[in-house]
N, C-alpha and C positions, 0 to 999 in steps of 0.2 A: 792662470794665476794672477796676471795683471788686471783681468776683467773683475776677479774676486776681490782684489784690492781696491779697485776703483768703486765698487759696489759698497763696501765697507766704509770707505771714505765719505761716500754721498749719504750714508745712514748717519754717520757721525755729524755731519753738517746739518741734516734734518732735525736731528735729535736736539741739536743745539739752538736751531731757529725754534723749536717747540718748547724749549725750557728745560729739557731732560738732560741730565749728566749723570752717567754710569761710571762708577769708580768702585775699586775694591775697597770692601768694608775695613774700616780701621777702628778699633775700640778707642773711646774717647782717653785722652791723656789725663792721668791723675797725679797730682802732686803728692810728695810723701805725707803731707798733712792730710789730704783729702782721702787717701787710702785708710790712714789710722782713724779718721773721724767716723768713717762708715762703720768700722769696727766698734768704736767708742760708743756710737748711739745704740747698738745692740746691748752692749755691756751695761750701760747706765740704766737701760730699761730693766734688765735682769736684776740689777742690784738695788732697785727702787729708788734711784737718784743719789746713792752713796757714791760720791766721786772717788774717795780714797780706794774704795773696794774695787771700782770698775778700774782704776789705774793699776792696781795690783794685778788684776786678771790680765790686764794689757801687757804688762811687763811678762808675765808668765808665758803668755801667747808669743811675744816677741823672742823669748828664749828658745822656744820651741820651732817657731816658724821663720825666725829672722825678719822680723817686719820692719825693722830699721837698721841703719848702718851709722858709721862714725860721723858721717855728714849731717845726719838728722835722726836724733834721739828722741826717746820718750819725753825727756826733760824739755827738749825743744818743741815737742807737741804741746806740753802743758803750757809753756810760754806763750805759744801761738793762740791757745784757746783763750788765754787772758787777753792778749792783744786784740783778738778779734771779738771779745766780749761774750763768748760762749760760757764762761764762768766767771764768778767774782769771789773776792775774799771778804769774809765777814766775821767780825768778832761776836761769838755766841753768848758774850756776858755770863759765862758760868764759871768764872774766876780762874780759868785754866791759863788765861793770857794767850792763848793759841788760836790763830785765826782758822775759820773752818771755809773750805772751799764749797761753794753752791752753784747751782745752774742758774742762768739768767733766764728771763722771760723769752728771749730770743731762741735759746736752746729748747725749751719747752715747747715752743711753736715748731721748731724743726723736727722734734721727736714725733709731734702729731704728722706733720707732712710725711716724714719717713714711714709712720705706721700706715698712712693712707695709700703711699705708693706701693708697700709690700703687699697690702690686702685688696685694695679696691684696683689697683693697676693689674691684677691677675684676672679681673671678671671679663667676660666677653661682651662686647658691646651688643645691644640688641639689634635685631634685623630690620630691614626696612619695612615699612608699611604700618608703623604706629599711628593710628589715626587720630585726629583731633577729636575730643570729646564733644558731644552735642549739648552739654549743659553749660549754662552761663557761669562764668566765674570771674577771677580778677585778670584774666588775660594770661600771657606767657611771656617769658624772657628768652633772648635768643642764646644758644650756646656757641656759635661761631663754627659749627659743624654742618655738613651737608649730607643728604640723602637722596636717593632717586624718587622722581615724583611718582606716586601711586594713587589709583582711584581711591578717593576719600580724602585726600589731602586738599585743603582749601586753595583755590586758585590765587588768592591774595597773597599766600605764602610762598609762591614760586620766587626763586632768587634770580632775577633777570640777568644780572651781569654774569653770574657763574653759568647759566643756561647757555647764553650766547657765547661765551668762551668755550664751552664743550662743544657747540656746533662748529665753531671756527676750527677747532683742533680736528674734529672728525671729518669735515668737508675741506680740508687743507688743499689749496690748489685746484678746488672745484666750486661750483655755484653754491653760495651760502643757502642753507636749508635748515630751518629750526624743526626738530622733530620731538616726539614724545621721549626718545632716548635720551635727549639732551637736557631735559627739563630735570631741575633739582630744587628741593626745598631745604630750608634751613632747620635744623632740629631747633626744638624749643622745649623748655619745662615750664610747667605751670605753676602759678603762684599761689595754689592752694596751700594752706598751713596744715603742718602735721607736727603734732606734740608727742614727743616719744620720752619715755622713761627706760633707762638701761639700769638694770638690778645685777649686780656682781656679787657672788657668793664668796666672802672672805674668811670661811670656816678654816679650821686647821687642816681639813682633808684636801684642801687645794694645794698643799705642798707635801702630802703624804706620800709613802711609798716611792719617793725618789722621783716622782713627776711633778714638774713644775707646771701648773695649771693657771696661776695667777698672771704670769707674763703674757701669754696669749690673750687672756681677758682684758689686760690692761692695754693692749695693742689694738683690740677691737674697740675699746672705748675711745681711745685717742684718735684713731683713724675715722670712727663714726662721727665724732665731734668735729673733726676737721672737714669732712665731707658736707655736714650740715651747714657749718658756718661759711663755707665757701660757695657751695653749689645751691644750697636752699636756704639762704639767710632769713627767710620768713618762717622757717621751721623752728622748733625748740627742742632741745635735748637736755634732759636732767638725768645726772647719774647718781645712783645711790648704791652703798654698800651694805650688806647684811651678814651679821655673825650671831652673836648674842642679841644684839640690838640692830637698828637700821639708822643710818644717817645719809645726808646728802654731802657730796664732796665736790669741791670746784673743779673746774677744768684744768687750772694749773697744778692741782694736786694728784692728778691720774698717775704721773709717772712715779710717784713716791708711794702708791698704794702697796700695802703689806697684809698679809694674812696674820691672824693672831689665834691664840688658844681658845677658839670660839667653837660653839655649836652653831646649828643652821636655824635661825629663827626666820623662816620664810614668811610667816603671817605678819612680822613687823616690817619687813621689806614691802609686802603688798599693801599694807595700810599706808605706809608713807607714800609709795608711788601712786596709789588712787588718790591720796589727799593733794599730791602735787597736780594732778591731772584734773581734778574737780575745779581747781582754780584757773584753768586755762580757759579762755573765751572761744577758742576755735573747736569745731565739732569733731575733727579728725585726731584721734588719740590711740596710742598703743603702748604696750608694755613688752620689753624684751628681758628675759631673766635667764641669765648664765649660772648653772649651779652643777655641782658635781656630788650633792649629797641630799639624802632624803631630810624633811623637817625634823628637827629634834629638839626645839626649844620653844618656849612661849614666855611673854611677860605676864606676871601674874598682878592682881589689882594692889597687893601689898608691896609691890616693888621688888619682889623676888622673881626667880625664873624657875619655870618647870621644865626639866630636861629629862630626855630618854633617848638614848643613842641605839637602842636595841629594837630591831625590827621597825615596823609602822605602828606608831602609837596612834590608836584611834582618836583619842582626845585632841592630839595635835593636827592630824591630817584633817579631820573634820573642820577644824577652823580655817585651814587653808582652803578647802572645798567651798567653804561658805564665802571666802573673799573672791574665789574664781566666779562664783555665781553673781556676787555683787558687781564685779567687774563686767559681766556680760549685760547684766541689767543697765549698767551705764553705757554700754556699748563701746567698751574698751577691750579689744582682743589682747590676749597674752600669747607671747611666743616664747616657749621654753627651749633653751639649748642645753641638754643634758650631755655633759662631757665625761661620763664615767659609765661604766656598764652594770652597776649595782643592781641586783633584781629588785629590790625594796624600791630603789629610786625609780625604776622604770614603771614599776606597778602604781606608784604614786602619780607620776607624770601623766601617765594614760588616763587616769580617773580624774586628774585636775584638768587636763586639756579638754575632756568631755563635759566638765561642769561649766567650763569657760566658752565651749566652742571655739576655742583658739587653735593653736597649732604647736607641735612639738617636732623637734630634731634631736634624734639620737645619733651624736657624733662625737669622734675623737677631737684632739687639739687641732689636728691638721685640718685645714679648711673651714674652721669655725668662722673666721672673719668674712670670708667669701659667702657663707650661707647666710650670715647676718646682713651683709648689705645687699644680696640678691633678694632677701625677704624685705628689708626696707623699701627697696625700689618697687617691688610687686604691691606693697601695701598702699604706697602712694598712688599707683596707678589704678588700684582698685576704687579708691575714693573717687576717681574721675568717671568711672563707668556708669 
């Protein structure tokens, strides 16, 4: 027994010398404010930025799950939101004389970070051996992360300090020797520019049948925007929504996005998306389209709408196929994410994808964000091959 204890003690000393410290895992401590704030971020996204509605839901959840106590109430939480500048009071100038509670830019940024963590944080990191492209480009930026050196990695990319450190750890108390196993290179991402248009369907079907499809779409838009602006600052992302018409929305407007009593004017969305990408100077361009309904609306020359929700209208869908062919001619791939199992929609998407030579994913709401992120990363890598 004494010998066993001595061995454990030696292992402890050795681990401390190497910088390792093993402890029982303890979840990070959360203050009452932090616990409520995590729930609040979800609720404010679901309510499209309606603060009063989100707080009403929070109070209902508090009654059911005892989220607060007499030491820290929902009113205390609201007061902290004001103190920490997550919300602000604004007079809407509507004659009511009542101030309206609004989110600040700080909160809008946090919502994007929250969405990114939820969606992108679930993705698996790519394996080792992603080799440097042979094509000449603008170079690459470091990520601060390392991977094992493999054949094909440039020798100039070897991280000397980290490699020597690995050798010292491996050959502790023995002769120093640097081997292939010790070598690591720093992960980099290339400065190639990608211009992306994300199209989001805001037709009425996005909230029909008791299924909320617009909230996951908003989260994808927020997370994609946060990923691009932080990791790929040279890339561009334009977000547009399409119902009876199509329009561009600003980054700060995403949390407040709502559906309306609209049909699905896919042609208008594609026209706007292609017009945006035509003006981009870089050559790498793509469109992501999230939709749950077949095309059912067109803008007519006289300013009216042509609408037909029954089946696949040949007049409408042929206009869509023409836009898909035009995008193919312009070398702009379209990736369609179909978040419903409608037979007519599936038939349309298949033919639309064939016309564009793009891609289609037939998916439910679960995993939508992960699929878009994986596809975004793949599309960027393809441009380097």
